All heavy atoms as TSV, in Angstrom:
chain	resi	resn	atom	element	x	y	z
A	1	MET	N	N	0.838	-1.193	0.000
A	1	MET	CA	C	0.000	0.000	0.000
A	1	MET	C	C	0.875	1.246	0.000
A	1	MET	O	O	1.982	1.239	0.523
A	1	MET	CB	C	-0.891	0.025	1.239
A	1	MET	CG	C	-2.105	-0.863	1.171
A	1	MET	SD	S	-3.084	-0.744	2.667
A	1	MET	CE	C	-4.282	0.432	2.139
A	2	LYS	N	N	0.326	2.305	-0.543
A	2	LYS	CA	C	1.052	3.568	-0.590
A	2	LYS	C	C	0.998	4.259	0.771
A	2	LYS	O	O	0.049	4.060	1.535
A	2	LYS	CB	C	0.424	4.474	-1.640
A	2	LYS	CG	C	0.544	3.945	-3.047
A	2	LYS	CD	C	-0.077	4.899	-4.020
A	2	LYS	CE	C	0.042	4.356	-5.433
A	2	LYS	NZ	N	-0.543	5.258	-6.410
A	3	PRO	N	N	2.002	5.073	1.083
A	3	PRO	CA	C	1.993	5.796	2.362
A	3	PRO	C	C	0.777	6.709	2.514
A	3	PRO	O	O	0.271	6.877	3.618
A	3	PRO	CB	C	3.279	6.623	2.323
A	3	PRO	CG	C	4.162	5.909	1.364
A	3	PRO	CD	C	3.254	5.274	0.362
A	4	THR	N	N	0.277	7.270	1.412
A	4	THR	CA	C	-0.887	8.143	1.527
A	4	THR	C	C	-2.120	7.353	1.946
A	4	THR	O	O	-2.989	7.888	2.631
A	4	THR	CB	C	-1.173	8.877	0.207
A	4	THR	OG1	O	-1.270	7.924	-0.844
A	4	THR	CG2	C	-0.079	9.861	-0.115
A	5	SER	N	N	-2.195	6.090	1.568
A	5	SER	CA	C	-3.320	5.253	1.983
A	5	SER	C	C	-3.285	5.026	3.488
A	5	SER	O	O	-4.318	5.097	4.155
A	5	SER	CB	C	-3.287	3.912	1.266
A	5	SER	OG	O	-3.381	4.092	-0.121
A	6	PHE	N	N	-2.112	4.748	4.024
A	6	PHE	CA	C	-1.983	4.552	5.468
A	6	PHE	C	C	-2.343	5.820	6.236
A	6	PHE	O	O	-3.037	5.766	7.245
A	6	PHE	CB	C	-0.551	4.131	5.840
A	6	PHE	CG	C	-0.234	2.716	5.465
A	6	PHE	CD1	C	0.854	2.438	4.670
A	6	PHE	CD2	C	-1.018	1.664	5.906
A	6	PHE	CE1	C	1.160	1.127	4.319
A	6	PHE	CE2	C	-0.723	0.355	5.564
A	6	PHE	CZ	C	0.373	0.086	4.773
A	7	ILE	N	N	-1.885	6.953	5.749
A	7	ILE	CA	C	-2.183	8.221	6.420
A	7	ILE	C	C	-3.674	8.514	6.349
A	7	ILE	O	O	-4.270	8.977	7.319
A	7	ILE	CB	C	-1.354	9.369	5.809
A	7	ILE	CG1	C	0.146	9.127	6.023
A	7	ILE	CG2	C	-1.739	10.701	6.431
A	7	ILE	CD1	C	1.039	10.073	5.270
A	8	GLY	N	N	-4.298	8.224	5.199
A	8	GLY	CA	C	-5.735	8.443	5.046
A	8	GLY	C	C	-6.549	7.558	5.971
A	8	GLY	O	O	-7.527	8.007	6.574
A	9	ILE	N	N	-6.167	6.301	6.090
A	9	ILE	CA	C	-6.869	5.387	6.994
A	9	ILE	C	C	-6.698	5.845	8.439
A	9	ILE	O	O	-7.652	5.842	9.215
A	9	ILE	CB	C	-6.361	3.944	6.801
A	9	ILE	CG1	C	-6.782	3.424	5.425
A	9	ILE	CG2	C	-6.874	3.023	7.898
A	9	ILE	CD1	C	-6.122	2.127	5.022
A	10	ALA	N	N	-5.494	6.256	8.794
A	10	ALA	CA	C	-5.239	6.716	10.159
A	10	ALA	C	C	-6.065	7.964	10.475
A	10	ALA	O	O	-6.607	8.092	11.574
A	10	ALA	CB	C	-3.754	7.002	10.350
A	11	SER	N	N	-6.190	8.879	9.519
A	11	SER	CA	C	-6.968	10.088	9.778
A	11	SER	C	C	-8.462	9.767	9.882
A	11	SER	O	O	-9.188	10.413	10.617
A	11	SER	CB	C	-6.730	11.135	8.695
A	11	SER	OG	O	-7.204	10.693	7.452
A	12	ALA	N	N	-8.928	8.752	9.161
A	12	ALA	CA	C	-10.335	8.358	9.248
A	12	ALA	C	C	-10.646	7.707	10.595
A	12	ALA	O	O	-11.750	7.857	11.123
A	12	ALA	CB	C	-10.683	7.414	8.115
A	13	LEU	N	N	-9.680	6.991	11.153
A	13	LEU	CA	C	-9.902	6.291	12.412
A	13	LEU	C	C	-9.588	7.133	13.643
A	13	LEU	O	O	-9.914	6.730	14.762
A	13	LEU	CB	C	-9.069	5.006	12.447
A	13	LEU	CG	C	-9.423	3.956	11.387
A	13	LEU	CD1	C	-8.445	2.796	11.475
A	13	LEU	CD2	C	-10.847	3.484	11.558
A	14	ALA	N	N	-8.962	8.284	13.459
A	14	ALA	CA	C	-8.572	9.119	14.596
A	14	ALA	C	C	-9.803	9.744	15.242
A	14	ALA	O	O	-10.771	10.102	14.574
A	14	ALA	CB	C	-7.615	10.212	14.143
A	15	ASN	N	N	-9.753	9.875	16.561
A	15	ASN	CA	C	-10.857	10.479	17.293
A	15	ASN	C	C	-10.646	11.968	17.509
A	15	ASN	O	O	-11.597	12.739	17.518
A	15	ASN	CB	C	-11.033	9.805	18.658
A	15	ASN	CG	C	-11.565	8.387	18.524
A	15	ASN	OD1	O	-12.278	8.089	17.579
A	15	ASN	ND2	N	-11.193	7.522	19.447
A	16	SER	N	N	-9.417	12.376	17.674
A	16	SER	CA	C	-9.105	13.768	17.971
A	16	SER	C	C	-9.129	14.613	16.693
A	16	SER	O	O	-8.584	14.223	15.662
A	16	SER	CB	C	-7.716	13.853	18.615
A	16	SER	OG	O	-7.304	15.185	18.724
A	17	ARG	N	N	-9.746	15.778	16.783
A	17	ARG	CA	C	-9.818	16.680	15.620
A	17	ARG	C	C	-8.437	17.199	15.252
A	17	ARG	O	O	-8.093	17.304	14.071
A	17	ARG	CB	C	-10.759	17.835	15.949
A	17	ARG	CG	C	-10.978	18.762	14.789
A	17	ARG	CD	C	-11.977	19.826	15.140
A	17	ARG	NE	N	-12.135	20.728	14.006
A	17	ARG	CZ	C	-12.776	21.862	14.053
A	17	ARG	NH1	N	-13.343	22.255	15.165
A	17	ARG	NH2	N	-12.868	22.619	12.991
A	18	LYS	N	N	-7.632	17.505	16.260
A	18	LYS	CA	C	-6.279	18.001	16.000
A	18	LYS	C	C	-5.428	16.932	15.317
A	18	LYS	O	O	-4.650	17.229	14.407
A	18	LYS	CB	C	-5.605	18.441	17.297
A	18	LYS	CG	C	-6.157	19.716	17.871
A	18	LYS	CD	C	-5.421	20.115	19.129
A	18	LYS	CE	C	-6.001	21.381	19.723
A	18	LYS	NZ	N	-5.299	21.757	20.960
A	19	LEU	N	N	-5.587	15.698	15.735
A	19	LEU	CA	C	-4.835	14.600	15.120
A	19	LEU	C	C	-5.265	14.404	13.666
A	19	LEU	O	O	-4.430	14.185	12.786
A	19	LEU	CB	C	-5.030	13.311	15.915
A	19	LEU	CG	C	-4.278	12.080	15.425
A	19	LEU	CD1	C	-2.776	12.320	15.433
A	19	LEU	CD2	C	-4.628	10.877	16.257
A	20	LYS	N	N	-6.555	14.496	13.397
A	20	LYS	CA	C	-7.053	14.369	12.030
A	20	LYS	C	C	-6.465	15.456	11.140
A	20	LYS	O	O	-6.018	15.191	10.025
A	20	LYS	CB	C	-8.577	14.466	11.993
A	20	LYS	CG	C	-9.277	13.221	12.400
A	20	LYS	CD	C	-10.773	13.360	12.207
A	20	LYS	CE	C	-11.488	12.122	12.685
A	20	LYS	NZ	N	-12.912	12.140	12.401
A	21	LEU	N	N	-6.453	16.690	11.628
A	21	LEU	CA	C	-5.895	17.792	10.844
A	21	LEU	C	C	-4.407	17.597	10.595
A	21	LEU	O	O	-3.912	17.878	9.503
A	21	LEU	CB	C	-6.151	19.127	11.546
A	21	LEU	CG	C	-7.593	19.623	11.510
A	21	LEU	CD1	C	-7.738	20.883	12.364
A	21	LEU	CD2	C	-8.021	19.912	10.089
A	22	ALA	N	N	-3.690	17.109	11.591
A	22	ALA	CA	C	-2.256	16.865	11.430
A	22	ALA	C	C	-2.002	15.771	10.391
A	22	ALA	O	O	-1.106	15.898	9.553
A	22	ALA	CB	C	-1.638	16.483	12.766
A	23	LEU	N	N	-2.794	14.715	10.428
A	23	LEU	CA	C	-2.618	13.619	9.470
A	23	LEU	C	C	-2.976	14.048	8.054
A	23	LEU	O	O	-2.295	13.677	7.093
A	23	LEU	CB	C	-3.448	12.410	9.896
A	23	LEU	CG	C	-2.940	11.682	11.136
A	23	LEU	CD1	C	-3.975	10.683	11.627
A	23	LEU	CD2	C	-1.631	10.985	10.855
A	24	VAL	N	N	-4.023	14.829	7.902
A	24	VAL	CA	C	-4.382	15.319	6.574
A	24	VAL	C	C	-3.290	16.263	6.058
A	24	VAL	O	O	-2.931	16.231	4.879
A	24	VAL	CB	C	-5.763	16.016	6.606
A	24	VAL	CG1	C	-6.038	16.749	5.310
A	24	VAL	CG2	C	-6.849	14.989	6.864
A	25	GLY	N	N	-2.728	17.080	6.933
A	25	GLY	CA	C	-1.614	17.944	6.553
A	25	GLY	C	C	-0.407	17.146	6.113
A	25	GLY	O	O	0.258	17.497	5.130
A	26	MET	N	N	-0.135	16.055	6.813
A	26	MET	CA	C	0.975	15.184	6.419
A	26	MET	C	C	0.727	14.585	5.042
A	26	MET	O	O	1.641	14.484	4.227
A	26	MET	CB	C	1.133	14.036	7.423
A	26	MET	CG	C	2.008	14.319	8.599
A	26	MET	SD	S	2.118	12.958	9.777
A	26	MET	CE	C	2.384	11.532	8.779
A	27	GLN	N	N	-0.524	14.210	4.782
A	27	GLN	CA	C	-0.860	13.617	3.494
A	27	GLN	C	C	-0.655	14.630	2.362
A	27	GLN	O	O	-0.075	14.308	1.327
A	27	GLN	CB	C	-2.313	13.142	3.523
A	27	GLN	CG	C	-2.688	12.224	2.414
A	27	GLN	CD	C	-4.064	11.612	2.599
A	27	GLN	OE1	O	-4.830	12.061	3.446
A	27	GLN	NE2	N	-4.369	10.617	1.826
A	28	PHE	N	N	-1.102	15.870	2.558
A	28	PHE	CA	C	-0.896	16.902	1.542
A	28	PHE	C	C	0.579	17.211	1.342
A	28	PHE	O	O	1.041	17.409	0.218
A	28	PHE	CB	C	-1.641	18.188	1.912
A	28	PHE	CG	C	-3.089	18.167	1.544
A	28	PHE	CD1	C	-4.064	18.392	2.500
A	28	PHE	CD2	C	-3.492	17.936	0.237
A	28	PHE	CE1	C	-5.401	18.374	2.171
A	28	PHE	CE2	C	-4.829	17.913	-0.107
A	28	PHE	CZ	C	-5.792	18.140	0.861
A	29	ALA	N	N	1.342	17.241	2.419
A	29	ALA	CA	C	2.769	17.509	2.308
A	29	ALA	C	C	3.470	16.409	1.515
A	29	ALA	O	O	4.321	16.687	0.668
A	29	ALA	CB	C	3.384	17.642	3.695
A	30	TYR	N	N	3.116	15.168	1.775
A	30	TYR	CA	C	3.723	14.046	1.063
A	30	TYR	C	C	3.370	14.091	-0.424
A	30	TYR	O	O	4.236	13.885	-1.281
A	30	TYR	CB	C	3.276	12.717	1.680
A	30	TYR	CG	C	3.833	11.510	0.973
A	30	TYR	CD1	C	5.160	11.128	1.185
A	30	TYR	CD2	C	3.067	10.775	0.084
A	30	TYR	CE1	C	5.694	10.031	0.534
A	30	TYR	CE2	C	3.589	9.673	-0.573
A	30	TYR	CZ	C	4.901	9.308	-0.346
A	30	TYR	OH	O	5.426	8.228	-1.006
A	31	LEU	N	N	2.101	14.362	-0.724
A	31	LEU	CA	C	1.694	14.440	-2.130
A	31	LEU	C	C	2.385	15.596	-2.851
A	31	LEU	O	O	2.779	15.470	-4.003
A	31	LEU	CB	C	0.173	14.585	-2.225
A	31	LEU	CG	C	-0.624	13.344	-1.835
A	31	LEU	CD1	C	-2.111	13.664	-1.787
A	31	LEU	CD2	C	-0.362	12.211	-2.804
A	32	GLY	N	N	2.546	16.731	-2.169
A	32	GLY	CA	C	3.262	17.859	-2.760
A	32	GLY	C	C	4.717	17.534	-3.018
A	32	GLY	O	O	5.279	17.890	-4.060
A	33	TYR	N	N	5.327	16.830	-2.084
A	33	TYR	CA	C	6.723	16.419	-2.241
A	33	TYR	C	C	6.884	15.493	-3.450
A	33	TYR	O	O	7.798	15.662	-4.257
A	33	TYR	CB	C	7.195	15.711	-0.964
A	33	TYR	CG	C	8.486	14.965	-1.117
A	33	TYR	CD1	C	9.701	15.647	-1.195
A	33	TYR	CD2	C	8.503	13.578	-1.201
A	33	TYR	CE1	C	10.892	14.958	-1.345
A	33	TYR	CE2	C	9.685	12.882	-1.352
A	33	TYR	CZ	C	10.876	13.574	-1.424
A	33	TYR	OH	O	12.048	12.896	-1.575
A	34	LYS	N	N	5.979	14.516	-3.583
A	34	LYS	CA	C	6.055	13.599	-4.712
A	34	LYS	C	C	5.825	14.328	-6.032
A	34	LYS	O	O	6.469	14.025	-7.029
A	34	LYS	CB	C	5.037	12.461	-4.559
A	34	LYS	CG	C	5.332	11.531	-3.405
A	34	LYS	CD	C	6.670	10.866	-3.526
A	34	LYS	CE	C	6.603	9.640	-4.364
A	34	LYS	NZ	N	7.869	8.896	-4.441
A	35	LEU	N	N	4.928	15.307	-6.039
A	35	LEU	CA	C	4.663	16.072	-7.250
A	35	LEU	C	C	5.895	16.859	-7.668
A	35	LEU	O	O	6.286	16.853	-8.833
A	35	LEU	CB	C	3.482	17.015	-7.025
A	35	LEU	CG	C	3.101	17.898	-8.208
A	35	LEU	CD1	C	2.501	17.043	-9.310
A	35	LEU	CD2	C	2.118	18.962	-7.778
A	36	LEU	N	N	6.538	17.517	-6.725
A	36	LEU	CA	C	7.747	18.280	-7.036
A	36	LEU	C	C	8.889	17.366	-7.450
A	36	LEU	O	O	9.662	17.701	-8.345
A	36	LEU	CB	C	8.163	19.128	-5.831
A	36	LEU	CG	C	7.237	20.295	-5.506
A	36	LEU	CD1	C	7.689	20.978	-4.225
A	36	LEU	CD2	C	7.197	21.284	-6.650
A	37	GLN	N	N	8.980	16.209	-6.827
A	37	GLN	CA	C	10.040	15.265	-7.178
A	37	GLN	C	C	9.852	14.769	-8.609
A	37	GLN	O	O	10.823	14.648	-9.355
A	37	GLN	CB	C	10.010	14.099	-6.202
A	37	GLN	CG	C	11.170	13.164	-6.331
A	37	GLN	CD	C	11.116	12.036	-5.316
A	37	GLN	OE1	O	10.037	11.693	-4.821
A	37	GLN	NE2	N	12.251	11.468	-5.000
A	38	ASN	N	N	8.619	14.500	-9.024
A	38	ASN	CA	C	8.358	14.029	-10.379
A	38	ASN	C	C	8.649	15.115	-11.406
A	38	ASN	O	O	9.135	14.832	-12.492
A	38	ASN	CB	C	6.907	13.556	-10.516
A	38	ASN	CG	C	6.677	12.238	-9.819
A	38	ASN	OD1	O	7.605	11.503	-9.552
A	38	ASN	ND2	N	5.430	11.962	-9.501
A	39	LYS	N	N	8.362	16.369	-11.092
A	39	LYS	CA	C	8.640	17.453	-12.027
A	39	LYS	C	C	10.135	17.632	-12.237
A	39	LYS	O	O	10.588	17.877	-13.345
A	39	LYS	CB	C	8.026	18.762	-11.531
A	39	LYS	CG	C	6.544	18.850	-11.746
A	39	LYS	CD	C	6.026	20.207	-11.379
A	39	LYS	CE	C	4.545	20.318	-11.642
A	39	LYS	NZ	N	4.034	21.637	-11.294
A	40	GLU	N	N	10.914	17.505	-11.163
A	40	GLU	CA	C	12.365	17.664	-11.272
A	40	GLU	C	C	12.972	16.548	-12.116
A	40	GLU	O	O	13.846	16.786	-12.936
A	40	GLU	CB	C	12.997	17.682	-9.887
A	40	GLU	CG	C	12.722	18.965	-9.120
A	40	GLU	CD	C	13.285	18.934	-7.713
A	40	GLU	OE1	O	13.959	17.941	-7.362
A	40	GLU	OE2	O	13.046	19.887	-6.977
A	41	THR	N	N	12.499	15.322	-11.948
A	41	THR	CA	C	13.060	14.220	-12.727
A	41	THR	C	C	12.645	14.341	-14.187
A	41	THR	O	O	13.407	13.992	-15.081
A	41	THR	CB	C	12.628	12.852	-12.164
A	41	THR	OG1	O	11.212	12.795	-12.125
A	41	THR	CG2	C	13.191	12.622	-10.787
A	42	ALA	N	N	11.452	14.845	-14.453
A	42	ALA	CA	C	11.005	15.017	-15.838
A	42	ALA	C	C	11.859	16.072	-16.535
A	42	ALA	O	O	12.215	15.917	-17.700
A	42	ALA	CB	C	9.532	15.413	-15.870
A	43	LYS	N	N	12.208	17.146	-15.823
A	43	LYS	CA	C	13.067	18.173	-16.408
A	43	LYS	C	C	14.447	17.608	-16.726
A	43	LYS	O	O	15.019	17.892	-17.757
A	43	LYS	CB	C	13.202	19.361	-15.457
A	43	LYS	CG	C	11.972	20.216	-15.374
A	43	LYS	CD	C	12.191	21.371	-14.423
A	43	LYS	CE	C	10.947	22.209	-14.255
A	43	LYS	NZ	N	11.136	23.273	-13.258
A	44	GLY	N	N	14.972	16.793	-15.827
A	44	GLY	CA	C	16.285	16.202	-16.059
A	44	GLY	C	C	16.294	15.284	-17.261
A	44	GLY	O	O	17.230	15.261	-18.038
A	45	LYS	N	N	15.219	14.520	-17.449
A	45	LYS	CA	C	15.142	13.614	-18.600
A	45	LYS	C	C	15.075	14.392	-19.902
A	45	LYS	O	O	15.667	14.012	-20.890
A	45	LYS	CB	C	13.927	12.698	-18.471
A	45	LYS	CG	C	14.088	11.640	-17.406
A	45	LYS	CD	C	12.864	10.752	-17.317
A	45	LYS	CE	C	13.014	9.733	-16.219
A	45	LYS	NZ	N	11.799	8.923	-16.057
A	46	LYS	N	N	14.347	15.500	-19.920
A	46	LYS	CA	C	14.245	16.310	-21.137
A	46	LYS	C	C	15.605	16.884	-21.512
A	46	LYS	O	O	15.972	16.899	-22.671
A	46	LYS	CB	C	13.230	17.438	-20.940
A	46	LYS	CG	C	11.798	16.969	-20.916
A	46	LYS	CD	C	10.851	18.126	-20.704
A	46	LYS	CE	C	9.430	17.673	-20.563
A	46	LYS	NZ	N	8.525	18.761	-20.230
A	47	LYS	N	N	16.356	17.322	-20.515
A	47	LYS	CA	C	17.671	17.888	-20.807
A	47	LYS	C	C	18.613	16.826	-21.358
A	47	LYS	O	O	19.372	17.087	-22.266
A	47	LYS	CB	C	18.260	18.502	-19.529
A	47	LYS	CG	C	17.590	19.788	-19.120
A	47	LYS	CD	C	18.208	20.354	-17.861
A	47	LYS	CE	C	17.501	21.602	-17.398
A	47	LYS	NZ	N	18.034	22.102	-16.145
A	48	ARG	N	N	18.544	15.623	-20.816
A	48	ARG	CA	C	19.418	14.555	-21.296
A	48	ARG	C	C	19.098	14.191	-22.743
A	48	ARG	O	O	19.990	13.950	-23.535
A	48	ARG	CB	C	19.282	13.331	-20.404
A	48	ARG	CG	C	20.038	13.467	-19.116
A	48	ARG	CD	C	20.053	12.152	-18.361
A	48	ARG	NE	N	19.863	12.430	-16.957
A	48	ARG	CZ	C	18.888	11.984	-16.204
A	48	ARG	NH1	N	17.992	11.170	-16.701
A	48	ARG	NH2	N	18.802	12.312	-14.952
A	49	LYS	N	N	17.837	14.182	-23.103
A	49	LYS	CA	C	17.460	13.850	-24.475
A	49	LYS	C	C	17.979	14.906	-25.448
A	49	LYS	O	O	18.443	14.577	-26.522
A	49	LYS	CB	C	15.936	13.739	-24.599
A	49	LYS	CG	C	15.372	12.480	-23.987
A	49	LYS	CD	C	13.876	12.413	-24.177
A	49	LYS	CE	C	13.292	11.195	-23.536
A	49	LYS	NZ	N	11.820	11.150	-23.650
A	50	LYS	N	N	17.952	16.158	-25.069
A	50	LYS	CA	C	18.432	17.215	-25.936
A	50	LYS	C	C	19.944	17.132	-26.123
A	50	LYS	O	O	20.459	17.379	-27.196
A	50	LYS	CB	C	18.049	18.577	-25.383
A	50	LYS	CG	C	16.578	18.896	-25.499
A	50	LYS	CD	C	16.245	20.259	-24.936
A	50	LYS	CE	C	14.773	20.547	-25.018
A	50	LYS	NZ	N	14.436	21.827	-24.385
A	51	LEU	N	N	20.653	16.754	-25.071
A	51	LEU	CA	C	22.105	16.663	-25.175
A	51	LEU	C	C	22.527	15.482	-26.050
A	51	LEU	O	O	23.496	15.575	-26.789
A	51	LEU	CB	C	22.713	16.520	-23.793
A	51	LEU	CG	C	22.645	17.762	-22.892
A	51	LEU	CD1	C	23.170	17.413	-21.498
A	51	LEU	CD2	C	23.460	18.888	-23.482
A	52	LYS	N	N	21.809	14.367	-25.993
A	52	LYS	CA	C	22.163	13.190	-26.786
A	52	LYS	C	C	21.845	13.378	-28.262
A	52	LYS	O	O	22.519	12.847	-29.110
A	52	LYS	CB	C	21.428	11.959	-26.259
A	52	LYS	CG	C	21.966	11.468	-24.931
A	52	LYS	CD	C	21.212	10.226	-24.499
A	52	LYS	CE	C	21.690	9.733	-23.172
A	52	LYS	NZ	N	20.922	8.548	-22.714
A	53	ALA	N	N	20.816	14.121	-28.577
A	53	ALA	CA	C	20.364	14.265	-29.966
A	53	ALA	C	C	21.273	15.118	-30.799
A	53	ALA	O	O	22.189	15.729	-30.566
A	53	ALA	CB	C	18.969	14.847	-30.004
């Protein structure tokens, strides 16, 4: 399972409102990190293709 699935399940099962907000914040932070990581690798691949051609 993906880490976001575990965080989502944990936030659904949490009783405390503060804990739920913290877990949802963690989930958004992780998704943002993965999005930025994918953009950086895509830029690197494009540059490599231009240099080889």
